[in-house]
C-alpha positions in Angstrom: 0.0 -0.1 0.0 2.9 2.3 0.7 4.3 2.0 -2.9 0.8 2.7 -4.2 0.4 5.8 -2.1 3.9 7.0 -3.0 2.9 6.4 -6.8 -0.2 8.5 -6.3 1.7 11.3 -4.6 4.3 11.2 -7.4 1.5 11.5 -9.9 0.0 14.4 -8.0 3.3 16.0 -7.7 4.1 15.6 -11.4 0.5 17.0 -12.3 1.2 20.1 -10.1 4.5 20.6 -11.9 3.2 20.4 -15.4 1.0 23.5 -15.5 0.7 24.0 -19.3 -1.3 27.2 -18.8 -3.7 28.4 -21.2 -3.4 27.6 -24.9 -1.7 30.4 -26.9 -4.3 32.6 -28.5 -4.0 32.7 -32.4 -3.7 36.1 -34.0 -7.0 37.5 -35.0 -8.2 36.5 -38.3 -8.5 39.2 -40.9 -12.1 40.4 -41.3 -14.1 38.7 -43.9 -15.9 41.8 -45.0 -15.7 45.6 -44.3 -18.3 48.3 -44.6 -18.6 49.5 -48.2 -19.8 53.0 -47.1 -20.9 54.7 -44.0 -24.6 54.3 -44.4 -25.0 52.2 -41.3 -23.9 55.1 -39.2 -27.2 56.8 -40.1 -28.9 54.8 -37.4 -26.4 55.9 -34.9 -26.7 59.7 -35.3 -27.9 61.6 -32.3 -29.2 64.6 -34.3 -32.4 64.0 -36.2 -31.3 63.4 -39.9 -33.3 66.2 -41.4 -31.8 68.6 -39.0 -28.3 67.5 -39.4 -28.7 67.6 -43.2 -30.1 71.1 -42.9 -27.2 72.1 -40.8 -24.3 70.7 -42.9 -25.9 70.5 -46.2 -28.1 67.6 -47.4 -25.9 66.7 -50.3 -22.7 66.8 -48.1 -24.2 64.4 -45.5 -25.7 62.0 -48.0 -22.3 62.0 -50.0 -20.5 61.3 -46.7 -22.7 58.4 -45.8 -22.8 56.9 -49.3 -19.5 57.4 -50.8 -17.5 54.1 -51.0 -14.9 53.7 -48.4 -12.4 52.7 -51.0 -12.9 56.0 -52.8 -12.4 57.9 -49.6 -9.1 55.9 -49.0 -7.8 56.7 -52.3 -8.7 60.3 -52.1 -7.2 60.5 -48.7 -3.8 59.2 -49.9 -4.0 55.6 -48.5 -4.7 53.7 -45.3 -2.5 55.5 -42.9 -3.2 59.1 -44.0 -6.9 58.3 -44.1 -6.8 56.9 -40.5 -4.7 59.9 -39.4 -7.2 62.4 -40.9 -10.2 60.8 -39.3 -8.5 60.5 -35.9 -7.6 64.1 -36.2 -11.2 65.1 -36.6 -12.4 62.8 -33.7 -9.8 64.6 -31.4 -10.9 68.0 -32.7 -14.5 67.2 -32.0 -13.8 65.8 -28.6 -11.9 68.9 -27.7 -14.9 71.1 -28.7 -17.1 68.8 -26.5 -14.7 68.9 -23.6 -15.1 72.7 -23.4 -18.8 72.8 -24.1 -19.2 75.8 -21.8 -16.5 77.7 -23.6 -18.0 76.8 -27.0 -21.4 78.0 -25.9 -20.1 81.3 -24.7 -18.1 81.7 -27.9 -21.2 81.2 -30.1 -23.5 83.3 -27.8 -20.9 86.1 -28.3 -21.5 85.7 -32.0 -25.2 86.1 -31.6 -26.1 82.5 -31.9 -29.2 81.3 -29.9 -29.4 78.2 -27.7 -31.2 76.1 -30.2 -28.5 76.7 -32.9 -25.7 76.0 -30.4 -27.5 72.8 -29.3 -27.8 71.7 -32.9 -24.0 72.5 -33.4 -23.0 70.4 -30.5 -25.2 67.6 -31.4 -23.7 67.8 -35.0 -20.2 67.6 -33.4 -21.2 64.5 -31.5 -22.4 63.0 -34.9 -19.0 64.1 -36.4 -17.3 62.0 -33.9 -19.5 59.1 -34.7 -19.0 59.5 -38.4 -15.2 60.0 -38.4 -14.7 57.2 -35.9 -16.8 54.8 -38.1 -14.6 55.9 -41.0 -11.4 55.1 -39.1 -12.8 51.7 -38.0 -13.8 51.0 -41.7 -10.3 51.9 -43.0 -8.7 49.8 -40.4 -10.9 46.9 -41.4 -10.0 47.4 -45.1 -6.3 47.6 -44.2 -6.6 44.4 -42.2 -8.3 42.7 -45.0 -5.7 43.9 -47.5 -2.8 42.8 -45.2 -4.4 39.4 -44.8 -4.7 38.9 -48.5 -1.1 40.2 -49.2 1.4 37.5 -50.0 3.9 36.8 -47.2 7.5 37.5 -48.3 
C-alpha cells in the first residue's frame, strides 16, 4: 500500500509541476468583409437626420454616408493618411465637446441662440460618430488587404 500511495503522490506532484497554462491565443483572423460605405452610421446619429442635413448640407451628408470607403481611402492618400485624418477630426470634435461651456459662450458672443448651439454640439457628436466609423472601416479594409497580401 505504501508503494501505491507513493505512486499517487508522485503523480499528483508531477501533475502540479506540469502547468501547461492556457493555450496560446492565435492572432485574430482578418475580417471577412468591411463596410462599403458609412450608411450604417445613419442609425447611430443623435441629431435628427433632417436637422443634421439642413445644418451641414443635405448633399454633403448624403455623400459622406454613401461614398464608397475605397474611394475615400484613395482620395485620402491611402490607409495611414486616411486613418490619421479621421482620428484628427475625432480629436478636434472631442476637444470642442470637452469645453462645451466655452463653446457655448463663444457662439453666444457671435449672436447664436441656444437652439443653434445645441444643434451645433449635436452635430459635433455626430461628427465623432461618423469619423470614428470611417477610421474603423479603413482599419478593417487595411487588415483585410494585409490578410490577403502574400507573405515574403
